[in-house]
Every structure is written in structure tokens, then in C-alpha cells.
N, C-alpha and C positions, 0 to 999 in steps of 0.2 A: 287440219285438212286443206291443203290450199287451195284455194280456186283460182282459176285461169283468168286472168286480167281477158279485157276487149281488144281484138287488134284489128287496126283498120284495114279491110279487106276493099276486094273490088269494090265498090260503089259505096263503103263505109268513109266518111270523113274524118276525120282528126275530131272533130268538134263532136261525132256521135260515141266515138271511143271515148272520150271524156265524159258524156254521159252517164255511159252505161258504168264504166269505174266509179263513177260517183255513186251510183246507185247500189253498187257493191257495197262501198265502205261503208253506207247508212247504214245497209240489208245489215254487213259484220258486227257493227257499231250497237246495231238494236241485240240482234241476238246473244253478243260475248259480253257484253259492255263495255266498258271503257277501256282504252285499248293506245298504246303508243303508235307513234310513224313506224318503228321496227319492227311493231306485232301488225301491224297492216299489211307493211312487205311482205314478211312471211306467208299470211294468209293468203292475200289477194296473187302474190308471185309478179308483183307489178316493183320498179327499177326504183332504186329511192329518188332521183328526183323526178318521177311519177309520181309516189308517193307525199313527198314535199308541195310540189302544185296540188295535188289533189285536197291536202288538207289546209293550205291555204287560201282555197275555190270555198268550201267549205265551209269555212271561221268567217267569209268575208258575206256571205251569206247568210248569214245566222244560223245555220243546222247544226255546228258542232262547236263546243266550247275546250278552255284545259279545263279538268274537272280535279285534277291532283299530279301526284309525282307515283311512279314505279320504282319499286324499292327504298330501300333508306340509307343505302353509303351511296347511290347516283342524284348528279342534280344538274341540272341543265337541260336543253331542250331536248336530249333525249331519251330524258326521262322522263317527259311530258303525257297526261294520259286525257284523250281526247275522248268527247261523252256528246250524245246526242242532245243538245236544247230541247228537252221533253215538256216547257211549260210553253212552248213556241204558239200552241195553241192545245184546246181541250176538247174533248168528246165529251159523247154521253151513249148510255145503253137505256132502255127503260125493256120493263118487264111487265106487259099486261095482260093479267088475268081478270078472270071473271070473278073473284073475289077480290083483288088487290092490283098496285097498280106498285112497282118498284123502280126507283131510280140511279144511276152509277152515273159520275162523273171524273174521268180519268184524264190523263196527260198523254202526250204522244208515245210515251212505252208501255202506256196501259196500266199505269200506276194510278190505284185508286185516289182520288181527291176526295169525295164527299159521296155518302149510299143514302137515300133515303126509301120507307115504303109508307105508301098510304092504304087504307082497306076500302075498300069500294061498296057503300052503305046497302044495304037491299030495298030497290023501292028507289034508288035514286035513280032523277031525270038525266037524260042524255045530255042535254045541256050542259047540266051541272058538276058531273063527271066529266066533261071534257074540261071545261073551265080548270074541274079541280085537279087534274093530270099535267094539265101547261103550266099550273103555278108550282105547283111539284117539281117539275122536270128545272123551272125558273131559281125555285127557293135553293133546290139542290146546286146547280151551277154557283148562284150569286155564292153559297156554302164554302165551294171551292177555291174561290177565287177566281173563277174563270168569267172576264167580264166580256166575252161570246162564245158561241160553242161552237167548231168548225164542223163536224160531223154528230148524226144524229143517228142512232140502227135501234129498232124498235121488234121486237119479237112478239108474236100473240096468237092464241090455237085459231088452227084451221087452215086453210089453203091460200098461199099468197101466187095472184097471175102473176108467170114471171115475164109478160109481153108489157101488163100495167104497173107491175109493185104495187097494185092494192090486193083488197082482202076480197076472194072470192063470196057471194052472199050464201047465207047457212041459215038455215031455220034454227037452230041447234047453238048459234052462239049471238050474243049481244050485239048489235051493229055499233054501237061507240066506240068502239077498238078503233076501227076505218077513220069514224069522226076524229079521232084525240089525234090520230098520224095527219091527216088531212090539215087540222088548226096547229097542229104543231109546224108542219112546211108554213103554212102560212101566216104565221105570227115569226118564226125564228128566220126565216128565207133563208134558209141553210140547205145543204142535202139530207131527207130524210131517207134512210133503208128501213123499208120491211119486208122482216120473217118470219117467216114460221119459225116458234117458240124453239119446237125438240129438235132442227136445225140448228138452231143457233146453239144449243147444248151441246151438240153433236161439234159445230167448232171449236167450243172452249174445248171439248175432250180432248178432241185433238190435237191440238196447242199444248195443252195441257202433256201427251203423252209425246209429243215430240221431243219437247224439253225433258223429260225424262228420260231420252233415249231412244223411242219407237222410229222407224222411220217415217219420214215426210210422204211417201207414198204409200203409207200402211193403210189395210181394209178390214174397218170394222159396222158393226150395226149398234148404235146408240138406242136402247131399247126403255123409252119412257114410261113406268108404271107409276101412274098416281089417280088427282082427279081425271085426268085425261089419259088417253094411251096412245102413244106415237112410236114412230122410229126415226131416226136420223141415220140417214143413207151413207159413207164415207167409202168410194170406192179407190183404189188408186191415188188416195189422197186428195180426192176430187168429192167435193160433198154435191151430193146428187138429187136435183128437186124434181125431176120429170119433165116430162112435156105441159103437162098444166097444172104444174108444181103441187102434185098430190103423193109423190114418192114418199113413202113412211107411214102414211095414213091405214095404218097397221089396226087400228079398230073397228076397221071397217071389215077385217077378215072375215067369212063368212064361215068360224068357229066359232060356237054357241053354249054356254050349259042349259041353256032352254030348249033346244034343238029347232030354233026357229033358224033366220037368216036377216042379217040387219037390213034396212031401206036405206035410200039415196041420201034421205034427209037426219037418218038415225040410225045409231052405229049400237044401240042396249041390245038389239038380240047379234053380234058381232062379237068380237074379240074384247072390245070395251066392257060388253057385261059379262065377261067372266076376269076381267082383273082390273077393273076402274075402280076409282074406290069405293063407291056402292056395292060393289061387288062383294069387296075384300072382306069389309062390315059384314056382308051376308052371311059369308064363309065363315067369319068370323064366331057369328052368332049360333049357327048350326055345327059348332063344335063348343058351345058350351061358355064361348071366352066372355069378357062382359065389352061391352062397345059401347063408343059414345055415340049417341043419335043421330048426331049432326051428320056422319055417314060422310063427311067430308076428306078431303086429302089427307089432312090435319090427322081426324079417327085415326082413319087406314093405318098411317104410320104408325101411331100412337101402339093402334092394337098388334102391327107385327113388331115391333122392340118391345112389347109386354109379355109376346108369346115368346120369344127368344128369350126373355128373362125366366120365362117358369116354366119353358121346357116345352110347349105345345108344341108335338111334334108331328100329332093328327095333321092341325091345322095348316102349320109350315108348309108337310110336306103335300099337302093338298093344294096349297098354295102354287108350292114350284112346278106343279105338275101344268097348273094352267098358264102360269106362264112361258114353260117348259112347249106346251100345246105352239102358241104363236113363234117364237122364237125358234123351232121347228118349220113353220111353213115360211118364215122368210129366209132362211137357213137353206132349205129346200131349192127356192128361186137364184141366190144369190151367192151361196157359199161362203161368207166373209172370214172364217176360220176363227171373229172374235165376237162376242156380244156383251156389249157394255150394259149393267142395268143402272138405273137411273132413274128420276123423278122421286117422287116424296116415299110411295110405299119402296121402290127397290134399292133407293140408300137405305132408308131404314133398314131394309133386311140384311146390308152388310154381307162379307162375307160368306155366312153361312147360309143365308138365302141361296146367295150365287150356287156356293157348293149343291145345293139341296136340286137345284135348277138345272146344273149341269149331268147329276145321275140321273133326272127324269129325263131329258132331253138324248140322254143317252142308248136309254131303253127304247126311244121311239126315233131315232135319225142316226143311220150309219156316218154321218159327216163328222169329222172331228173339230172341233168347236171348243176355245176357251169360253168360261166367262167369269166378269170380271167386275166389279162395282164402281161404280165414277165416285174419285173422291173429289171434285171439283166444287167448290163452296159457293152457291146463287150463282148454279151454270149457264142458266136463260142471261143474266144480268151480261156474266163473264165472257158468254158469245157475243153478245150486242155491242159489248165495248171490244172487244177484237174483230167485229167486222168495220165497225166504226173507224176505229183506227188503222187499220187498213188502207182503208178508203182516203182518209184524211193524211195520210203518207207519201201516199201514190203523189198527190198534191202537194203538202207542205214540201216535198224531200225531191220534187223536180228538180233538176239539174241545175243549177244557173247558168246565164247563158253566154 
């Protein structure tokens, strides 16, 4: 598909047009991989001299380099393949959970250079957790060969204030999450972006779906079912956070297995209490299944996989009905057309749980909605790296003067 180049018009200088075209070329190289000058000409619709000038500018700026040659028979300048200098800068993603801290360091193309995870000890003090998290980040960066990090993005459960970029206080979530982000900002002195962890999973899913051929302006809801319960809302290709950063806090939906209603500081009597890990484990026990007493996300995921293996239809159908109830509430308002199941339980259920959920959904909702399962590995980390990478590229790929 040809993308029209910038044309200097009224109020637009040639320098502005060059800057826009440089960004266009860098975006194409990011999405398509290495390209020849002829391929850049075809994709942008620019003239041959304009492409030659563009390539020279970007090479001099250290943004692109020759990475090979196209074809076996041709040699010379026309066969040169140009690619982004991906190790010009490194970014990092942090996945801060109640029970663990995960880190991924990647280059400017999002290629993983190093990844690590560390459990959070029960009863650990705040200062020790914060120091442990910073040390893990720095050690992973060293392992990746990153002398310095350009941008860090962090995902954590809870609401992030859109204005301040900080965690909103919550009695149900640990205080050290926000303290860790503050300490990373202080120690590294680089941009540190904070986002709700399910929102980051939705970002990763959107990028993966786009690369697989889905339109960039696709609408879908990622429904996270695991230790926590939440939703990432992507409408017309844009992640929606809401006025207070609380869009997708479906754990507080007033649907309950107990007949109660959630409180502002406790969602156990809301949708979370129906499909969170403890509820899933309790449901399994009520169907006579063996359940790990930990009743955490890992236990719930293991229970679902075991139920699938032994054909525990009663449990699986009951779980699907619970998931469908919350999905129906979300879809009645947003009508996204696509719901992606994710999280420890959603992923463990695979296509079979998605199909059972779709069948249960069809019985209670007239809306045409497809149910899929996320296949993105480590989606929160991937989303964090994607957000950090996009932010870094805006700075590093700033066109030369």
C-alpha cells in the first residue's frame, strides 16, 4: 500500500515536509523491516531524489544503517537494505504485581534483550521491596548490554491518575508499587511511564492483532480473568482510560455470586468475587475437583487446565457462565464486537473456555460478539515495552535539523 508523502503547502516549509517524510520512512522501516531505497520510493510515493536525500539524512543522523543486500543476483547501491539502528537506545518494561516483579529490556524495535522475574516475599518491608525492584531493573539492563535506559514503562494493578501519572491510593493494593515507580524515576533520571497492568496487556494485544492483519482502528475489549479482574478497552484503535483512569475496572461491576454489592474499597461482592482466582478455586471445590489451597492465580489456572484435561464439563460451563455475565454487562454498554480473554485463568482456558463463554453469552445477550483468547506471552511486560518503545521512538527518531 502506497502512503502519500508530505507536500509543502500553505504555511508548511520544505523542512517541515522533510521531517514528516523522515518519520514516515522510519515508521515503515519499523513495521516492514529492512527496505531498499526503491522499496521506500514505492511505499511512500516519493521521488527517487527525495528518497536518496532522506536515506542520506537518516544515515548521517545514526538512525538507519545498511544491514544487507536484496536478492542474490544484484549488487551495488540499488540493492542495499536499510534498517533502523535498533541498539541506539534501550527501553524497559516493569510488571509489578502483588506477588512478583517482572522486568524486560528491549531495543528500539521491541526485540527482547533480557528478561527477569523476582518473587515478592510475604511480609517484606516497603523499603526492601523498592530496593529489590530497582536492583532487578538495573541488573537486567546490564545483562542486556544497555549502558543506560532511555524510557521505562511500568504496569501495576489499580487506577492511575491521568493528570499526575501516579497511582490512586487504594486500601486493597500495596503502597510499595507507587513507591517503586517514584524510586526508579529518582535513581535513573529518565522518563518513567505508569499504566494499569490490564491496559498494558490490551496494548500488547492490539499490537499483536495489528501485526496479524487486524485494522489499526479495531475495537475490542480485553477481559482479564486471574488473580485480579479487569478490562482493557480499545475503541477505534485507541486505549480508553476514562476521566479518572478507571475505565475497565470491571471487578467492581455490581454482579455477585453472593447477592451483595461491592464497596468502593472492596470488590469481593462484585464481579471480582465471581471470577477472581479465589472464586474460581471455590467453584472448583464445589464441583468436587482437587484445588491447590493457595487459591491464587497460579492455582486457579492449574485448576482450569486440569478441568479441561479431565473433561469437567459442569465446572467449565459454570465458569463460562460467570465470565459471560460480566462480558455481557460490558458489551451492553460498549458493543465492541470482540472480547479477548486474557489473564491467568482466561489464557489457561484456551479456545474451549472461550467457546463455552461465547455460547453462554449468546443465551443472555442479543449482541453479536466474538470471543478469542490472547496468545501474547507475558502480555503486561510486552505492553510496557511497547509503550516505552513508542515513547522513545518519538524522541530518538526526531528528524534531524
